[in-house]
TISE-127586 format. One record per residue (C-alpha): x, y, z; residue in three letters. Coordinates in nm, 3 decimals. Layout:
N
        X        Y        Z   aa
        X        Y        Z  Ala
...
//
This chain:
321
        X        Y        Z   aa
    0.032    0.035   -0.003  Met
    0.103    0.340   -0.044  Glu
    0.227    0.476    0.200  Lys
    0.138    0.839    0.316  Ser
    0.326    1.125    0.256  Glu
    0.255    1.286    0.594  Phe
    0.380    1.269    0.890  Thr
    0.245    1.365    1.212  Leu
    0.506    1.441    1.469  Glu
    0.481    1.103    1.759  Phe
    0.483    0.899    1.418  Glu
    0.806    1.072    1.309  Lys
    1.085    0.823    1.478  Pro
    0.856    0.542    1.286  Leu
    0.909    0.701    0.969  Arg
    1.246    0.733    1.041  Glu
    1.280    0.378    1.078  Leu
    1.083    0.259    0.725  Glu
    1.351    0.553    0.526  Gly
    1.634    0.350    0.684  Gln
    1.430    0.031    0.590  Leu
    1.444    0.169    0.199  Arg
    1.723    0.373    0.115  Arg
    1.909   -0.038    0.308  Leu
    1.675   -0.161    0.065  Gln
    1.750    0.047   -0.282  Glu
    2.175   -0.005   -0.148  Thr
    2.110   -0.382   -0.149  Ser
    1.965   -0.369   -0.494  Glu
    2.229   -0.166   -0.664  Gln
    2.561   -0.274   -0.542  Ser
    2.360   -0.630   -0.469  Asn
    2.531   -0.689   -0.169  Met
    2.349   -0.941    0.126  Asp
    2.233   -0.741    0.362  Val
    1.947   -0.950    0.508  Ser
    2.047   -0.984    0.826  Glu
    2.057   -0.610    0.829  Glu
    1.671   -0.554    0.687  Ile
    1.565   -0.785    0.928  Gln
    1.676   -0.606    1.254  Ala
    1.483   -0.332    1.137  Ile
    1.256   -0.439    1.046  Glu
    1.214   -0.627    1.346  Gly
    1.220   -0.221    1.528  Lys
    0.945   -0.057    1.278  Ile
    0.755   -0.311    1.403  Glu
    0.898   -0.245    1.811  Lys
    0.813    0.139    1.801  Thr
    0.497    0.078    1.591  Lys
    0.367   -0.070    1.919  Arg
    0.535    0.201    2.094  Glu
    0.358    0.493    1.847  Val
   -0.011    0.339    1.848  Tyr
   -0.013    0.110    2.112  Ser
   -0.037    0.389    2.388  Gly
   -0.146    0.706    2.233  Leu
   -0.312    0.985    2.388  Thr
   -0.675    1.207    2.320  Val
   -0.481    1.427    2.138  Trp
   -0.300    1.204    1.875  Gln
   -0.587    1.031    1.825  Arg
   -0.733    1.421    1.750  Val
   -0.461    1.466    1.525  Gln
   -0.544    1.081    1.317  Leu
   -0.890    1.187    1.276  Ala
   -0.723    1.517    1.088  Arg
   -0.579    1.327    0.899  His
   -0.537    1.445    0.592  Pro
   -0.568    1.027    0.421  Lys
   -0.857    0.960    0.651  Arg
   -1.114    0.808    0.453  Pro
   -1.389    1.044    0.372  Thr
   -1.746    0.990    0.398  Ser
   -1.730    0.904    0.030  Leu
   -1.527    0.657    0.041  Asp
   -1.654    0.475    0.229  His
   -1.987    0.518    0.071  Ile
   -1.785    0.330   -0.258  Ala
   -1.664    0.037   -0.020  Asn
   -1.951   -0.028    0.212  Ile
   -2.287    0.049   -0.018  Phe
   -2.364   -0.017   -0.427  Thr
   -2.521    0.193   -0.631  Gly
   -2.532    0.505   -0.525  Phe
   -2.697    0.820   -0.681  Glu
   -2.648    1.123   -0.511  Glu
   -2.894    1.391   -0.449  Ile
   -2.761    1.769   -0.494  His
   -2.965    2.091   -0.424  Gly
   -3.210    2.142   -0.064  Asp
   -3.422    2.330   -0.264  Arg
   -3.522    2.682   -0.089  Leu
   -3.139    2.793   -0.182  Phe
   -2.878    2.588   -0.313  Lys
   -2.589    2.305   -0.277  Asp
   -2.397    2.238   -0.027  Asp
   -2.041    2.094   -0.143  Pro
   -1.984    1.996    0.264  Ala
   -2.257    1.727    0.223  Phe
   -2.307    1.456   -0.013  Val
   -2.619    1.227    0.033  Gly
   -2.811    0.965   -0.167  Gly
   -3.016    0.661   -0.226  Pro
   -2.797    0.350   -0.169  Ala
   -2.780   -0.075   -0.111  Phe
   -2.652   -0.177    0.191  Phe
   -2.696   -0.580    0.095  Asn
   -2.941   -0.558   -0.129  Gly
   -3.064   -0.279    0.128  Arg
   -3.199   -0.016   -0.013  Pro
   -3.091    0.273    0.262  Val
   -3.045    0.611    0.133  Met
   -2.710    0.746    0.323  Val
   -2.517    1.090    0.348  Ile
   -2.252    1.234    0.502  Gly
   -2.026    1.482    0.611  Gln
   -1.783    1.569    0.299  Gln
   -1.411    1.712    0.319  Lys
   -1.183    1.807    0.042  Gly
   -0.813    1.552   -0.060  Arg
   -0.633    1.890   -0.138  Asp
   -0.645    2.259   -0.054  Thr
   -0.834    2.311   -0.416  Lys
   -1.049    2.001   -0.279  Gly
   -1.074    2.211    0.118  Asn
   -1.193    2.496   -0.051  Leu
   -1.462    2.362   -0.262  Arg
   -1.615    2.162    0.060  Arg
   -1.570    2.441    0.275  Asn
   -1.330    2.194    0.475  Phe
   -1.596    2.018    0.617  Gly
   -1.793    2.229    0.701  Cys
   -2.152    2.223    0.650  Pro
   -2.394    2.561    0.552  His
   -2.723    2.536    0.620  Pro
   -2.859    2.429    0.324  Glu
   -2.624    2.142    0.379  Gly
   -2.898    2.036    0.692  Tyr
   -3.167    2.125    0.475  Arg
   -3.049    1.866    0.213  Lys
   -2.957    1.612    0.459  Ala
   -3.347    1.685    0.587  Leu
   -3.528    1.708    0.258  Arg
   -3.320    1.325    0.195  Leu
   -3.399    1.132    0.526  Met
   -3.762    1.266    0.426  Arg
   -3.805    1.156    0.120  Met
   -3.613    0.792    0.355  Ala
   -3.879    0.729    0.604  Glu
   -4.133    0.849    0.267  Lys
   -4.000    0.477    0.081  Phe
   -3.885    0.280    0.470  Asp
   -3.587    0.301    0.356  Met
   -3.338    0.270    0.668  Pro
   -3.068    0.614    0.720  Ile
   -2.719    0.580    0.743  Ile
   -2.499    0.924    0.812  Ser
   -2.196    0.940    0.786  Leu
   -2.032    1.238    1.043  Ile
   -1.691    1.460    1.001  Asp
   -1.666    1.820    1.056  Thr
   -1.462    2.038    1.261  Pro
   -1.886    2.193    1.311  Gly
   -2.106    2.395    1.169  Ala
   -1.927    2.662    0.890  Phe
   -1.992    3.007    1.197  Pro
   -1.983    3.287    0.906  Gly
   -2.178    3.537    0.843  Ile
   -2.417    3.392    0.497  Gly
   -2.460    3.152    0.751  Ala
   -2.601    3.259    1.011  Glu
   -2.818    3.534    0.784  Glu
   -2.902    3.199    0.622  Arg
   -3.036    3.074    0.994  His
   -2.768    2.827    1.038  Val
   -2.915    2.671    1.404  Ala
   -3.233    2.682    1.285  Glu
   -3.097    2.404    1.045  Ala
   -2.991    2.230    1.287  Ile
   -3.234    2.298    1.565  Ala
   -3.498    2.079    1.284  Val
   -3.314    1.845    1.159  Asn
   -3.237    1.760    1.512  Ile
   -3.626    1.796    1.543  Arg
   -3.748    1.556    1.272  Glu
   -3.456    1.304    1.326  Met
   -3.598    1.161    1.702  Ser
   -3.961    1.166    1.474  Leu
   -3.839    0.915    1.188  Phe
   -4.046    0.608    1.147  Lys
   -3.697    0.444    0.995  Val
   -3.422    0.326    1.180  Pro
   -3.169    0.546    1.190  Ile
   -2.760    0.479    1.242  Ile
   -2.499    0.754    1.234  Ala
   -2.107    0.693    1.281  Ile
   -1.843    0.969    1.303  Val
   -1.582    0.852    1.092  Ile
   -1.347    1.182    1.191  Gly
   -1.438    1.497    1.330  Glu
   -1.797    1.496    1.557  Gly
   -1.756    1.872    1.636  Gly
   -1.992    2.019    1.857  Ser
   -2.328    2.130    1.720  Gly
   -2.238    2.085    1.301  Gly
   -2.242    1.710    1.401  Ala
   -2.521    1.616    1.586  Leu
   -2.712    1.775    1.335  Gly
   -2.772    1.469    1.147  Val
   -2.638    1.270    1.479  Ala
   -2.999    1.186    1.699  Leu
   -2.974    0.834    1.535  Ala
   -3.091    0.514    1.787  Asp
   -2.764    0.449    1.772  Ser
   -2.407    0.638    1.742  Val
   -2.176    0.478    1.665  Leu
   -1.774    0.609    1.619  Ile
   -1.417    0.480    1.465  Leu
   -1.180    0.391    1.733  Glu
   -0.959    0.731    1.659  Asn
   -1.253    0.954    1.549  Ala
   -1.341    1.185    1.812  Tyr
   -1.719    1.382    1.949  Tyr
   -1.770    1.691    2.089  Ser
   -1.937    1.969    2.233  Val
   -1.647    2.234    2.106  Ile
   -1.242    2.191    1.922  Ser
   -0.996    2.107    2.152  Pro
   -0.839    2.455    2.043  Glu
   -1.184    2.597    2.083  Gly
   -1.163    2.490    2.439  Cys
   -0.838    2.580    2.522  Ala
   -0.887    2.909    2.384  Ala
   -1.180    2.958    2.684  Ile
   -1.048    2.770    2.965  Leu
   -0.697    2.879    2.958  Trp
   -0.605    3.205    2.728  Lys
   -0.470    2.990    2.440  Asp
   -0.503    2.799    2.214  Arg
   -0.171    2.596    2.295  Lys
   -0.339    2.389    2.574  Phe
   -0.539    2.208    2.275  Ala
   -0.379    1.899    2.397  Pro
   -0.467    1.882    2.773  Glu
   -0.787    2.006    2.738  Ala
   -0.833    1.719    2.448  Ala
   -0.804    1.565    2.748  Glu
   -1.058    1.718    2.988  Ala
   -1.324    1.743    2.762  Leu
   -1.362    1.369    2.768  Gly
   -1.411    1.312    2.349  Leu
   -1.197    1.033    2.288  Ser
   -1.454    0.629    2.182  Gly
   -1.356    0.537    2.536  Lys
   -1.429    0.743    2.765  Ser
   -1.778    0.809    2.475  Leu
   -1.867    0.460    2.519  Leu
   -1.821    0.492    2.917  Glu
   -2.059    0.734    2.951  His
   -2.340    0.609    2.644  Gly
   -2.345    0.902    2.454  Val
   -2.193    0.635    2.224  Val
   -2.351    0.295    2.158  Asp
   -1.982    0.123    1.999  Glu
   -1.645    0.187    1.884  Val
   -1.577    0.025    1.581  Ile
   -1.131   -0.103    1.588  Pro
   -0.963    0.061    1.270  Glu
   -0.607   -0.089    1.104  Pro
   -0.327    0.009    1.351  Phe
   -0.151    0.308    1.251  Gly
   -0.498    0.470    1.197  Gly
   -0.770    0.428    0.873  Ala
   -0.617    0.586    0.674  Gln
   -0.325    0.292    0.690  Ser
   -0.589    0.065    0.535  Asp
   -0.910    0.228    0.460  Pro
   -1.085   -0.054    0.301  Lys
   -1.016   -0.273    0.642  Glu
   -1.139   -0.001    0.766  Thr
   -1.486   -0.011    0.577  Ser
   -1.510   -0.414    0.627  Glu
   -1.504   -0.288    0.997  Ser
   -1.805   -0.037    0.933  Leu
   -1.966   -0.211    0.704  Arg
   -2.021   -0.495    0.960  Thr
   -2.094   -0.271    1.257  Ala
   -2.364   -0.083    1.070  Ile
   -2.491   -0.399    0.941  Gly
   -2.532   -0.581    1.285  Arg
   -2.725   -0.226    1.392  His
   -2.920   -0.180    1.136  Leu
   -3.042   -0.578    1.162  Asn
   -3.191   -0.470    1.549  Lys
   -3.354   -0.193    1.446  Phe
   -3.483   -0.324    1.156  Gly
   -3.673   -0.535    1.312  Lys
   -3.823   -0.283    1.571  Met
   -4.171   -0.172    1.578  Lys
   -4.229    0.174    1.508  Thr
   -4.360    0.281    1.860  Glu
   -4.078    0.073    1.969  Asn
   -3.803    0.253    1.749  Leu
   -3.961    0.530    1.881  Leu
   -3.978    0.499    2.211  Gln
   -3.553    0.371    2.233  His
   -3.474    0.691    2.022  Arg
   -3.629    0.878    2.350  Tyr
   -3.535    0.709    2.587  Asp
   -3.163    0.675    2.438  Arg
   -3.082    1.073    2.436  Phe
   -3.338    1.130    2.796  Arg
   -3.073    0.915    2.995  Lys
   -2.778    1.069    2.831  Leu
   -2.531    1.253    3.125  Gly
   -2.367    1.162    3.453  Val
   -2.432    1.335    3.747  Tyr
   -2.442    1.362    4.116  Ser
   -2.690    1.433    4.373  Glu
   -2.643    1.549    4.697  Gln
//
């Protein structure tokens, strides 16, 4: 598999060893020398370093992996998991928002409606997709598709990957907060199963606007939070450099979210993060989606709605004196 050229700070020792291995292999091929023992020794060091690097990731390091520019996007997972996907554009009110993609598709032969927040792969793509930060029309497009799903009795699959809804003047003029609030209200009442998966960043109301679901799942190195670590650090520490401390304090990792009942399952990623093997990551998503769809697809409508209501009513941990 092609290795990413992008390297996070904590990955540098591993990348240096991989560079040594490549140079040694090239030297062996060019000079026809037997350096198999040296190669084997470096490969052993690489495996040991890989275990050291990825086995004890901090919450902040997981946030960095969630933002990795090579991390598989919604469209990547849609291509790997679903068949017959037909993207639908526009909210029928203002315009299309490229930060949201969605349309009908087949999941293991079953018709579903899949929606997802979409980032770009490079500067041009990110500018077009607004770095995955939806405008109000993005949420209204998603709502249009979810209403269509209910009309045709199709389960809804929501893929979440956004730093947050776009906070610009135009978004405020077109009522982004109202668009998110309406989505939350409407999603609580849809009579079809809803599965939401945080595949990268799950930022604030930008994520919640398509995450009121029967099951909320999260990839191992994704995060789901009321505010970004940088935003939290700017408020509490008055300096964004304290983002690693804020990430720990927010408890936004999959493990912490599962313990507090915010998510229902943490989906494991390949060693090194989702970008190291996107297809394997998609297969893990496929298995989890299938399991939860089977569970809720058998429920009577009234039981489904009651479960969804109860799930969000019991969220939160508190103590009384």
